[in-house]
N, CA, C and O atoms as a CHARMM CRD file, in Angstrom:
* protein
*
  336
    1    1 UNK  N     76.77700  20.00500 -53.65800 PROA 1      0.00000
    2    1 UNK  CA    75.89600  21.07300 -54.05800 PROA 1      0.00000
    3    1 UNK  C     76.30900  21.51800 -55.45800 PROA 1      0.00000
    4    1 UNK  O     77.49900  21.68100 -55.72600 PROA 1      0.00000
    5    2 UNK  N     75.33400  21.72000 -56.36300 PROA 2      0.00000
    6    2 UNK  CA    75.68200  22.13000 -57.72600 PROA 2      0.00000
    7    2 UNK  C     76.24100  23.55300 -57.75000 PROA 2      0.00000
    8    2 UNK  O     75.87300  24.41200 -56.94800 PROA 2      0.00000
    9    3 UNK  N     77.13500  23.75800 -58.69300 PROA 3      0.00000
   10    3 UNK  CA    77.76500  25.06600 -58.85400 PROA 3      0.00000
   11    3 UNK  C     77.11700  25.74700 -60.06200 PROA 3      0.00000
   12    3 UNK  O     76.97100  25.13500 -61.12000 PROA 3      0.00000
   13    4 UNK  N     76.72700  27.02500 -59.89700 PROA 4      0.00000
   14    4 UNK  CA    76.09700  27.75000 -61.00000 PROA 4      0.00000
   15    4 UNK  C     77.14200  28.16200 -62.02100 PROA 4      0.00000
   16    4 UNK  O     78.31400  28.35100 -61.69600 PROA 4      0.00000
   17    5 UNK  N     76.70100  28.29400 -63.23900 PROA 5      0.00000
   18    5 UNK  CA    77.60500  28.70000 -64.31200 PROA 5      0.00000
   19    5 UNK  C     77.96900  30.16200 -64.14100 PROA 5      0.00000
   20    5 UNK  O     77.14700  30.96200 -63.69500 PROA 5      0.00000
   21    6 UNK  N     79.17100  30.50500 -64.48500 PROA 6      0.00000
   22    6 UNK  CA    79.61100  31.89600 -64.41500 PROA 6      0.00000
   23    6 UNK  C     79.19900  32.60600 -65.68900 PROA 6      0.00000
   24    6 UNK  O     79.21300  32.03100 -66.77800 PROA 6      0.00000
   25    7 UNK  N     78.83800  33.84600 -65.53300 PROA 7      0.00000
   26    7 UNK  CA    78.41900  34.65600 -66.66500 PROA 7      0.00000
   27    7 UNK  C     79.65200  35.14400 -67.42100 PROA 7      0.00000
   28    7 UNK  O     80.64800  35.54500 -66.81800 PROA 7      0.00000
   29    8 UNK  N     79.56700  35.10100 -68.75200 PROA 8      0.00000
   30    8 UNK  CA    80.65900  35.62800 -69.56000 PROA 8      0.00000
   31    8 UNK  C     80.62300  37.14200 -69.51100 PROA 8      0.00000
   32    8 UNK  O     79.56300  37.74600 -69.67500 PROA 8      0.00000
   33    9 UNK  N     81.75000  37.74900 -69.29100 PROA 9      0.00000
   34    9 UNK  CA    81.80400  39.20600 -69.22800 PROA 9      0.00000
   35    9 UNK  C     81.98800  39.78100 -70.61800 PROA 9      0.00000
   36    9 UNK  O     82.76800  39.27400 -71.42400 PROA 9      0.00000
   37   10 UNK  N     81.26500  40.83400 -70.87700 PROA 10     0.00000
   38   10 UNK  CA    81.36200  41.53600 -72.14300 PROA 10     0.00000
   39   10 UNK  C     82.11100  42.83700 -71.87600 PROA 10     0.00000
   40   10 UNK  O     81.62800  43.68300 -71.12400 PROA 10     0.00000
   41   11 UNK  N     83.25900  43.00500 -72.47100 PROA 11     0.00000
   42   11 UNK  CA    84.08100  44.18300 -72.20900 PROA 11     0.00000
   43   11 UNK  C     83.68200  45.39300 -73.05000 PROA 11     0.00000
   44   11 UNK  O     84.22800  46.48100 -72.86600 PROA 11     0.00000
   45   12 UNK  N     82.73300  45.21300 -73.97200 PROA 12     0.00000
   46   12 UNK  CA    82.29000  46.34200 -74.78500 PROA 12     0.00000
   47   12 UNK  C     81.37400  47.23700 -73.96300 PROA 12     0.00000
   48   12 UNK  O     80.59100  46.74200 -73.15300 PROA 12     0.00000
   49   13 UNK  N     81.46300  48.56200 -74.16500 PROA 13     0.00000
   50   13 UNK  CA    80.52100  49.44900 -73.46600 PROA 13     0.00000
   51   13 UNK  C     79.12400  49.31700 -74.08000 PROA 13     0.00000
   52   13 UNK  O     78.98200  49.05900 -75.27500 PROA 13     0.00000
   53   14 UNK  N     78.12300  49.49500 -73.26400 PROA 14     0.00000
   54   14 UNK  CA    76.75600  49.39100 -73.76700 PROA 14     0.00000
   55   14 UNK  C     76.42200  50.60400 -74.63500 PROA 14     0.00000
   56   14 UNK  O     76.95900  51.69500 -74.44100 PROA 14     0.00000
   57   15 UNK  N     75.53600  50.39000 -75.58300 PROA 15     0.00000
   58   15 UNK  CA    75.13700  51.48600 -76.45800 PROA 15     0.00000
   59   15 UNK  C     74.14900  52.38200 -75.72600 PROA 15     0.00000
   60   15 UNK  O     73.30600  51.92100 -74.95700 PROA 15     0.00000
   61   16 UNK  N     74.27800  53.65500 -75.98500 PROA 16     0.00000
   62   16 UNK  CA    73.39100  54.62400 -75.36000 PROA 16     0.00000
   63   16 UNK  C     71.98600  54.47000 -75.92400 PROA 16     0.00000
   64   16 UNK  O     71.81100  54.29000 -77.12800 PROA 16     0.00000
   65   17 UNK  N     71.00300  54.54100 -75.06400 PROA 17     0.00000
   66   17 UNK  CA    69.60900  54.46200 -75.49200 PROA 17     0.00000
   67   17 UNK  C     68.97300  55.83000 -75.34600 PROA 17     0.00000
   68   17 UNK  O     67.92400  55.98400 -74.72100 PROA 17     0.00000
   69   18 UNK  N     69.61900  56.80700 -75.92600 PROA 18     0.00000
   70   18 UNK  CA    69.14400  58.17300 -75.84500 PROA 18     0.00000
   71   18 UNK  C     67.90900  58.33200 -76.71000 PROA 18     0.00000
   72   18 UNK  O     67.92700  57.99100 -77.89300 PROA 18     0.00000
   73   19 UNK  N     66.84300  58.84500 -76.12900 PROA 19     0.00000
   74   19 UNK  CA    65.58000  58.98600 -76.84500 PROA 19     0.00000
   75   19 UNK  C     65.72100  59.97200 -77.99800 PROA 19     0.00000
   76   19 UNK  O     65.10900  59.78500 -79.05000 PROA 19     0.00000
   77   20 UNK  N     66.51100  61.00700 -77.81400 PROA 20     0.00000
   78   20 UNK  CA    66.63300  61.99500 -78.87600 PROA 20     0.00000
   79   20 UNK  C     67.27500  61.39300 -80.12600 PROA 20     0.00000
   80   20 UNK  O     66.97100  61.82400 -81.23800 PROA 20     0.00000
   81   21 UNK  N     68.14900  60.41300 -79.96300 PROA 21     0.00000
   82   21 UNK  CA    68.73500  59.75700 -81.13300 PROA 21     0.00000
   83   21 UNK  C     67.71100  58.88000 -81.83400 PROA 21     0.00000
   84   21 UNK  O     67.70700  58.79100 -83.06200 PROA 21     0.00000
   85   22 UNK  N     66.85400  58.23900 -81.07600 PROA 22     0.00000
   86   22 UNK  CA    65.86100  57.35700 -81.66700 PROA 22     0.00000
   87   22 UNK  C     64.75200  58.13500 -82.35100 PROA 22     0.00000
   88   22 UNK  O     64.22100  57.68900 -83.36800 PROA 22     0.00000
   89   23 UNK  N     64.39900  59.28000 -81.81500 PROA 23     0.00000
   90   23 UNK  CA    63.27200  60.03300 -82.34100 PROA 23     0.00000
   91   23 UNK  C     63.69200  61.10200 -83.33200 PROA 23     0.00000
   92   23 UNK  O     62.84700  61.84500 -83.83000 PROA 23     0.00000
   93   24 UNK  N     64.97300  61.19200 -83.62800 PROA 24     0.00000
   94   24 UNK  CA    65.40200  62.22600 -84.55900 PROA 24     0.00000
   95   24 UNK  C     64.83700  61.92500 -85.94100 PROA 24     0.00000
   96   24 UNK  O     64.80200  60.77500 -86.37900 PROA 24     0.00000
   97   25 UNK  N     64.41300  62.94300 -86.59100 PROA 25     0.00000
   98   25 UNK  CA    63.84700  62.76800 -87.91200 PROA 25     0.00000
   99   25 UNK  C     64.69100  63.52800 -88.91800 PROA 25     0.00000
  100   25 UNK  O     65.54600  64.33700 -88.55700 PROA 25     0.00000
  101   26 UNK  N     64.44000  63.25800 -90.15700 PROA 26     0.00000
  102   26 UNK  CA    65.20500  63.91200 -91.20300 PROA 26     0.00000
  103   26 UNK  C     64.68800  65.32000 -91.47900 PROA 26     0.00000
  104   26 UNK  O     65.26800  66.05500 -92.27800 PROA 26     0.00000
  105   27 UNK  N     63.58600  65.69400 -90.81100 PROA 27     0.00000
  106   27 UNK  CA    63.01900  67.01800 -91.00700 PROA 27     0.00000
  107   27 UNK  C     63.84700  68.05000 -90.26100 PROA 27     0.00000
  108   27 UNK  O     64.37600  67.78400 -89.18200 PROA 27     0.00000
  109   28 UNK  N     63.94800  69.21400 -90.84700 PROA 28     0.00000
  110   28 UNK  CA    64.62300  70.31300 -90.17900 PROA 28     0.00000
  111   28 UNK  C     63.65200  71.04500 -89.28400 PROA 28     0.00000
  112   28 UNK  O     62.56900  70.54000 -88.98800 PROA 28     0.00000
  113   29 UNK  N     64.02900  72.22300 -88.85400 PROA 29     0.00000
  114   29 UNK  CA    63.11000  73.00200 -88.01000 PROA 29     0.00000
  115   29 UNK  C     61.88200  73.45000 -88.80600 PROA 29     0.00000
  116   29 UNK  O     61.91100  73.53800 -90.03400 PROA 29     0.00000
  117   30 UNK  N     60.82000  73.72600 -88.08300 PROA 30     0.00000
  118   30 UNK  CA    59.57400  74.15500 -88.72300 PROA 30     0.00000
  119   30 UNK  C     59.75400  75.51800 -89.37500 PROA 30     0.00000
  120   30 UNK  O     60.49100  76.36100 -88.86300 PROA 30     0.00000
  121   31 UNK  N     59.08100  75.73900 -90.50400 PROA 31     0.00000
  122   31 UNK  CA    59.16700  77.05700 -91.13200 PROA 31     0.00000
  123   31 UNK  C     58.47100  78.11300 -90.27600 PROA 31     0.00000
  124   31 UNK  O     57.60600  77.80600 -89.45500 PROA 31     0.00000
  125   32 UNK  N     58.86700  79.34100 -90.48900 PROA 32     0.00000
  126   32 UNK  CA    58.34600  80.44100 -89.67600 PROA 32     0.00000
  127   32 UNK  C     56.83600  80.60000 -89.84400 PROA 32     0.00000
  128   32 UNK  O     56.14800  80.92900 -88.87800 PROA 32     0.00000
  129   33 UNK  N     56.30400  80.37300 -91.05500 PROA 33     0.00000
  130   33 UNK  CA    54.87000  80.53900 -91.27400 PROA 33     0.00000
  131   33 UNK  C     54.07500  79.52500 -90.46500 PROA 33     0.00000
  132   33 UNK  O     52.94100  79.80800 -90.07700 PROA 33     0.00000
  133   34 UNK  N     54.63700  78.35800 -90.20400 PROA 34     0.00000
  134   34 UNK  CA    53.94200  77.32600 -89.42800 PROA 34     0.00000
  135   34 UNK  C     53.71100  77.80600 -87.99700 PROA 34     0.00000
  136   34 UNK  O     52.64100  77.59200 -87.42700 PROA 34     0.00000
  137   35 UNK  N     54.70900  78.44600 -87.43200 PROA 35     0.00000
  138   35 UNK  CA    54.61000  78.95100 -86.06400 PROA 35     0.00000
  139   35 UNK  C     53.56500  80.05600 -85.98200 PROA 35     0.00000
  140   35 UNK  O     52.75900  80.09500 -85.05200 PROA 35     0.00000
  141   36 UNK  N     53.58800  80.96300 -86.97400 PROA 36     0.00000
  142   36 UNK  CA    52.61400  82.05500 -86.97700 PROA 36     0.00000
  143   36 UNK  C     51.19100  81.53400 -87.18400 PROA 36     0.00000
  144   36 UNK  O     50.25400  82.02300 -86.55300 PROA 36     0.00000
  145   37 UNK  N     51.02800  80.55800 -88.05500 PROA 37     0.00000
  146   37 UNK  CA    49.70100  79.98900 -88.29200 PROA 37     0.00000
  147   37 UNK  C     49.18500  79.27500 -87.04000 PROA 37     0.00000
  148   37 UNK  O     48.01800  79.41700 -86.67400 PROA 37     0.00000
  149   38 UNK  N     50.05900  78.50900 -86.38700 PROA 38     0.00000
  150   38 UNK  CA    49.68100  77.79000 -85.17600 PROA 38     0.00000
  151   38 UNK  C     49.24700  78.76400 -84.08300 PROA 38     0.00000
  152   38 UNK  O     48.20400  78.57900 -83.45500 PROA 38     0.00000
  153   39 UNK  N     50.04300  79.79100 -83.86300 PROA 39     0.00000
  154   39 UNK  CA    49.70500  80.78100 -82.83900 PROA 39     0.00000
  155   39 UNK  C     48.46100  81.57300 -83.23200 PROA 39     0.00000
  156   39 UNK  O     47.61000  81.86200 -82.39000 PROA 39     0.00000
  157   40 UNK  N     48.35900  81.91900 -84.50200 PROA 40     0.00000
  158   40 UNK  CA    47.21800  82.69700 -84.98900 PROA 40     0.00000
  159   40 UNK  C     45.90200  81.95900 -84.81900 PROA 40     0.00000
  160   40 UNK  O     44.89700  82.56200 -84.44300 PROA 40     0.00000
  161   41 UNK  N     45.89900  80.66300 -85.09200 PROA 41     0.00000
  162   41 UNK  CA    44.67000  79.89000 -84.93000 PROA 41     0.00000
  163   41 UNK  C     44.20100  79.90900 -83.47500 PROA 41     0.00000
  164   41 UNK  O     43.01300  80.07400 -83.20000 PROA 41     0.00000
  165   42 UNK  N     45.13600  79.74100 -82.55700 PROA 42     0.00000
  166   42 UNK  CA    44.74100  79.72300 -81.14300 PROA 42     0.00000
  167   42 UNK  C     44.28200  81.09800 -80.67600 PROA 42     0.00000
  168   42 UNK  O     43.32400  81.20300 -79.90900 PROA 42     0.00000
  169   43 UNK  N     44.95100  82.14700 -81.12600 PROA 43     0.00000
  170   43 UNK  CA    44.57900  83.50600 -80.70700 PROA 43     0.00000
  171   43 UNK  C     43.21700  83.88800 -81.27800 PROA 43     0.00000
  172   43 UNK  O     42.38200  84.44400 -80.56500 PROA 43     0.00000
  173   44 UNK  N     42.98800  83.59400 -82.55800 PROA 44     0.00000
  174   44 UNK  CA    41.69800  83.91400 -83.17600 PROA 44     0.00000
  175   44 UNK  C     40.58600  83.11100 -82.51200 PROA 44     0.00000
  176   44 UNK  O     39.48100  83.62400 -82.33300 PROA 44     0.00000
  177   45 UNK  N     40.85500  81.86600 -82.14700 PROA 45     0.00000
  178   45 UNK  CA    39.85100  81.05500 -81.45900 PROA 45     0.00000
  179   45 UNK  C     39.46100  81.65100 -80.11400 PROA 45     0.00000
  180   45 UNK  O     38.27900  81.70000 -79.77300 PROA 45     0.00000
  181   46 UNK  N     40.44400  82.10100 -79.35500 PROA 46     0.00000
  182   46 UNK  CA    40.15600  82.71900 -78.06000 PROA 46     0.00000
  183   46 UNK  C     39.38700  84.02100 -78.25800 PROA 46     0.00000
  184   46 UNK  O     38.42500  84.29000 -77.53900 PROA 46     0.00000
  185   47 UNK  N     39.80900  84.83100 -79.23300 PROA 47     0.00000
  186   47 UNK  CA    39.10100  86.09100 -79.50000 PROA 47     0.00000
  187   47 UNK  C     37.66500  85.83900 -79.92400 PROA 47     0.00000
  188   47 UNK  O     36.76300  86.57600 -79.52500 PROA 47     0.00000
  189   48 UNK  N     37.44600  84.82400 -80.71200 PROA 48     0.00000
  190   48 UNK  CA    36.09300  84.50600 -81.16600 PROA 48     0.00000
  191   48 UNK  C     35.19600  84.15000 -79.98100 PROA 48     0.00000
  192   48 UNK  O     34.04000  84.56800 -79.92500 PROA 48     0.00000
  193   49 UNK  N     35.72500  83.39000 -79.05000 PROA 49     0.00000
  194   49 UNK  CA    34.93300  83.01300 -77.87100 PROA 49     0.00000
  195   49 UNK  C     34.66700  84.22700 -76.98300 PROA 49     0.00000
  196   49 UNK  O     33.54700  84.41300 -76.50900 PROA 49     0.00000
  197   50 UNK  N     35.68600  85.05100 -76.75500 PROA 50     0.00000
  198   50 UNK  CA    35.53100  86.22500 -75.88900 PROA 50     0.00000
  199   50 UNK  C     34.56800  87.22700 -76.50700 PROA 50     0.00000
  200   50 UNK  O     33.68800  87.74900 -75.82400 PROA 50     0.00000
  201   51 UNK  N     34.73500  87.49500 -77.80100 PROA 51     0.00000
  202   51 UNK  CA    33.84000  88.45600 -78.46400 PROA 51     0.00000
  203   51 UNK  C     32.41100  87.93700 -78.53400 PROA 51     0.00000
  204   51 UNK  O     31.46500  88.72500 -78.53800 PROA 51     0.00000
  205   52 UNK  N     32.24700  86.63300 -78.58800 PROA 52     0.00000
  206   52 UNK  CA    30.90900  86.04900 -78.57100 PROA 52     0.00000
  207   52 UNK  C     30.21300  86.35700 -77.25100 PROA 52     0.00000
  208   52 UNK  O     29.04600  86.74900 -77.24300 PROA 52     0.00000
  209   53 UNK  N     30.90800  86.18600 -76.15000 PROA 53     0.00000
  210   53 UNK  CA    30.27300  86.41200 -74.85900 PROA 53     0.00000
  211   53 UNK  C     30.15300  87.88800 -74.50500 PROA 53     0.00000
  212   53 UNK  O     29.37800  88.25300 -73.62200 PROA 53     0.00000
  213   54 UNK  N     30.90700  88.72900 -75.18000 PROA 54     0.00000
  214   54 UNK  CA    30.73500  90.17100 -74.99700 PROA 54     0.00000
  215   54 UNK  C     29.67800  90.71900 -75.93900 PROA 54     0.00000
  216   54 UNK  O     29.43500  91.92600 -75.96500 PROA 54     0.00000
  217   55 UNK  N     29.05200  89.85300 -76.70600 PROA 55     0.00000
  218   55 UNK  CA    28.01600  90.17900 -77.70100 PROA 55     0.00000
  219   55 UNK  C     28.47800  91.24000 -78.68900 PROA 55     0.00000
  220   55 UNK  O     27.70100  92.12200 -79.05600 PROA 55     0.00000
  221   56 UNK  N     29.71600  91.16700 -79.12000 PROA 56     0.00000
  222   56 UNK  CA    30.23900  92.09100 -80.11300 PROA 56     0.00000
  223   56 UNK  C     30.21600  91.50400 -81.52300 PROA 56     0.00000
  224   56 UNK  O     30.59400  92.17900 -82.48000 PROA 56     0.00000
  225   57 UNK  N     29.78300  90.27000 -81.65400 PROA 57     0.00000
  226   57 UNK  CA    29.68900  89.63100 -82.96300 PROA 57     0.00000
  227   57 UNK  C     28.24000  89.66000 -83.43500 PROA 57     0.00000
  228   57 UNK  O     27.32500  89.65200 -82.61200 PROA 57     0.00000
  229   58 UNK  N     28.01700  89.69400 -84.74500 PROA 58     0.00000
  230   58 UNK  CA    26.63600  89.72700 -85.23700 PROA 58     0.00000
  231   58 UNK  C     25.90100  88.43200 -84.89400 PROA 58     0.00000
  232   58 UNK  O     26.49400  87.35300 -84.87700 PROA 58     0.00000
  233   59 UNK  N     24.62700  88.55300 -84.62500 PROA 59     0.00000
  234   59 UNK  CA    23.81000  87.38600 -84.31900 PROA 59     0.00000
  235   59 UNK  C     23.73400  87.07600 -82.84600 PROA 59     0.00000
  236   59 UNK  O     23.33900  85.97200 -82.47200 PROA 59     0.00000
  237   60 UNK  N     24.10300  88.02000 -81.99200 PROA 60     0.00000
  238   60 UNK  CA    24.03600  87.84200 -80.54500 PROA 60     0.00000
  239   60 UNK  C     24.91500  86.67000 -80.11500 PROA 60     0.00000
  240   60 UNK  O     25.84000  86.29500 -80.83500 PROA 60     0.00000
  241   61 UNK  N     24.64200  86.10700 -78.97900 PROA 61     0.00000
  242   61 UNK  CA    25.43300  84.98100 -78.48900 PROA 61     0.00000
  243   61 UNK  C     24.98700  83.72400 -79.21900 PROA 61     0.00000
  244   61 UNK  O     23.80500  83.38000 -79.22200 PROA 61     0.00000
  245   62 UNK  N     25.94300  83.04300 -79.83700 PROA 62     0.00000
  246   62 UNK  CA    25.60300  81.87200 -80.62600 PROA 62     0.00000
  247   62 UNK  C     26.53200  80.72200 -80.26400 PROA 62     0.00000
  248   62 UNK  O     27.72000  80.92200 -80.00700 PROA 62     0.00000
  249   63 UNK  N     25.97600  79.52100 -80.24800 PROA 63     0.00000
  250   63 UNK  CA    26.80600  78.36000 -79.95100 PROA 63     0.00000
  251   63 UNK  C     27.77500  78.05700 -81.09300 PROA 63     0.00000
  252   63 UNK  O     28.78800  77.38800 -80.89000 PROA 63     0.00000
  253   64 UNK  N     27.46100  78.55200 -82.29900 PROA 64     0.00000
  254   64 UNK  CA    28.34400  78.28900 -83.43800 PROA 64     0.00000
  255   64 UNK  C     29.64200  79.07400 -83.32900 PROA 64     0.00000
  256   64 UNK  O     30.69300  78.60200 -83.76400 PROA 64     0.00000
  257   65 UNK  N     29.57600  80.26200 -82.75300 PROA 65     0.00000
  258   65 UNK  CA    30.81300  81.00700 -82.50400 PROA 65     0.00000
  259   65 UNK  C     31.67400  80.27200 -81.47300 PROA 65     0.00000
  260   65 UNK  O     32.89700  80.20900 -81.59800 PROA 65     0.00000
  261   66 UNK  N     31.01900  79.72600 -80.46700 PROA 66     0.00000
  262   66 UNK  CA    31.74400  78.98000 -79.44400 PROA 66     0.00000
  263   66 UNK  C     32.41900  77.75100 -80.03700 PROA 66     0.00000
  264   66 UNK  O     33.60300  77.51600 -79.79900 PROA 66     0.00000
  265   67 UNK  N     31.68000  76.97400 -80.80000 PROA 67     0.00000
  266   67 UNK  CA    32.25400  75.76400 -81.39700 PROA 67     0.00000
  267   67 UNK  C     33.33500  76.09400 -82.41900 PROA 67     0.00000
  268   67 UNK  O     34.32200  75.36700 -82.53300 PROA 67     0.00000
  269   68 UNK  N     33.15800  77.17600 -83.15900 PROA 68     0.00000
  270   68 UNK  CA    34.18800  77.57900 -84.11600 PROA 68     0.00000
  271   68 UNK  C     35.46900  77.98100 -83.39300 PROA 68     0.00000
  272   68 UNK  O     36.56900  77.61800 -83.80900 PROA 68     0.00000
  273   69 UNK  N     35.31300  78.73100 -82.31400 PROA 69     0.00000
  274   69 UNK  CA    36.48300  79.13500 -81.53500 PROA 69     0.00000
  275   69 UNK  C     37.20100  77.94500 -80.93200 PROA 69     0.00000
  276   69 UNK  O     38.42900  77.87000 -80.96700 PROA 69     0.00000
  277   70 UNK  N     36.43200  77.00700 -80.37500 PROA 70     0.00000
  278   70 UNK  CA    37.04700  75.81000 -79.81700 PROA 70     0.00000
  279   70 UNK  C     37.71600  74.96600 -80.89200 PROA 70     0.00000
  280   70 UNK  O     38.75900  74.35900 -80.64800 PROA 70     0.00000
  281   71 UNK  N     37.11800  74.92500 -82.08500 PROA 71     0.00000
  282   71 UNK  CA    37.72800  74.19300 -83.19600 PROA 71     0.00000
  283   71 UNK  C     39.05400  74.80800 -83.62700 PROA 71     0.00000
  284   71 UNK  O     40.01800  74.09800 -83.91000 PROA 71     0.00000
  285   72 UNK  N     39.09000  76.14700 -83.67500 PROA 72     0.00000
  286   72 UNK  CA    40.34500  76.81500 -84.04500 PROA 72     0.00000
  287   72 UNK  C     41.43100  76.58700 -82.99000 PROA 72     0.00000
  288   72 UNK  O     42.59200  76.35500 -83.32900 PROA 72     0.00000
  289   73 UNK  N     41.05400  76.65400 -81.73100 PROA 73     0.00000
  290   73 UNK  CA    42.02400  76.39100 -80.66500 PROA 73     0.00000
  291   73 UNK  C     42.51700  74.94300 -80.75300 PROA 73     0.00000
  292   73 UNK  O     43.71100  74.68300 -80.60800 PROA 73     0.00000
  293   74 UNK  N     41.60300  74.00900 -80.98800 PROA 74     0.00000
  294   74 UNK  CA    41.98700  72.60400 -81.11800 PROA 74     0.00000
  295   74 UNK  C     42.90800  72.36500 -82.30000 PROA 74     0.00000
  296   74 UNK  O     43.86200  71.59300 -82.20200 PROA 74     0.00000
  297   75 UNK  N     42.62400  73.02900 -83.42700 PROA 75     0.00000
  298   75 UNK  CA    43.50600  72.88600 -84.59700 PROA 75     0.00000
  299   75 UNK  C     44.89400  73.43200 -84.30100 PROA 75     0.00000
  300   75 UNK  O     45.89600  72.86200 -84.73400 PROA 75     0.00000
  301   76 UNK  N     44.95500  74.53600 -83.56300 PROA 76     0.00000
  302   76 UNK  CA    46.25800  75.08500 -83.17500 PROA 76     0.00000
  303   76 UNK  C     47.02000  74.12900 -82.28000 PROA 76     0.00000
  304   76 UNK  O     48.22700  73.95200 -82.44500 PROA 76     0.00000
  305   77 UNK  N     46.32400  73.50600 -81.32700 PROA 77     0.00000
  306   77 UNK  CA    46.99500  72.54600 -80.45800 PROA 77     0.00000
  307   77 UNK  C     47.42300  71.29500 -81.21600 PROA 77     0.00000
  308   77 UNK  O     48.47200  70.72500 -80.91500 PROA 77     0.00000
  309   78 UNK  N     46.64200  70.86500 -82.18000 PROA 78     0.00000
  310   78 UNK  CA    47.05800  69.72000 -82.99500 PROA 78     0.00000
  311   78 UNK  C     48.30600  70.05000 -83.81000 PROA 78     0.00000
  312   78 UNK  O     49.14200  69.18200 -84.06100 PROA 78     0.00000
  313   79 UNK  N     48.42300  71.29400 -84.21200 PROA 79     0.00000
  314   79 UNK  CA    49.62200  71.68900 -84.96100 PROA 79     0.00000
  315   79 UNK  C     50.86300  71.68200 -84.08300 PROA 79     0.00000
  316   79 UNK  O     51.97200  71.52600 -84.59300 PROA 79     0.00000
  317   80 UNK  N     50.70000  71.84700 -82.77100 PROA 80     0.00000
  318   80 UNK  CA    51.87100  71.84600 -81.89400 PROA 80     0.00000
  319   80 UNK  C     52.53000  70.47500 -81.82700 PROA 80     0.00000
  320   80 UNK  O     53.70600  70.38100 -81.47500 PROA 80     0.00000
  321   81 UNK  N     51.80600  69.41200 -82.15500 PROA 81     0.00000
  322   81 UNK  CA    52.40700  68.08500 -82.10000 PROA 81     0.00000
  323   81 UNK  C     53.41100  67.87400 -83.21300 PROA 81     0.00000
  324   81 UNK  O     54.29300  67.02400 -83.08800 PROA 81     0.00000
  325   82 UNK  N     53.30300  68.62600 -84.30500 PROA 82     0.00000
  326   82 UNK  CA    54.25300  68.51000 -85.41100 PROA 82     0.00000
  327   82 UNK  C     55.30200  69.60100 -85.40100 PROA 82     0.00000
  328   82 UNK  O     56.11600  69.69000 -86.32000 PROA 82     0.00000
  329   83 UNK  N     55.29100  70.42700 -84.37700 PROA 83     0.00000
  330   83 UNK  CA    56.23300  71.53800 -84.29000 PROA 83     0.00000
  331   83 UNK  C     57.62400  71.00900 -83.95800 PROA 83     0.00000
  332   83 UNK  O     57.79300  70.21700 -83.03100 PROA 83     0.00000
  333   84 UNK  N     58.62800  71.46000 -84.73200 PROA 84     0.00000
  334   84 UNK  CA    60.01900  71.05600 -84.47000 PROA 84     0.00000
  335   84 UNK  C     60.83000  72.25000 -84.08700 PROA 84     0.00000
  336   84 UNK  O     62.02600  72.12600 -83.82500 PROA 84     0.00000
């Protein structure tokens, strides 16, 4: 019966595959204005939608207020992907 070859043992420890080491970037933390702008866009978007349905904005209920509010909320969420 044939004999299988023995595997050579490697005495070196394996390198860590830590995701945080691979994804680390040279960028530092986000500036404070970025956080305020990101939060502000989402808050203003929600307020725009709520005030639209409470008919407190000029022009009665309008789909443009709704789309603008959703756009601001979406822009705020897109900014969260670059937040460090």
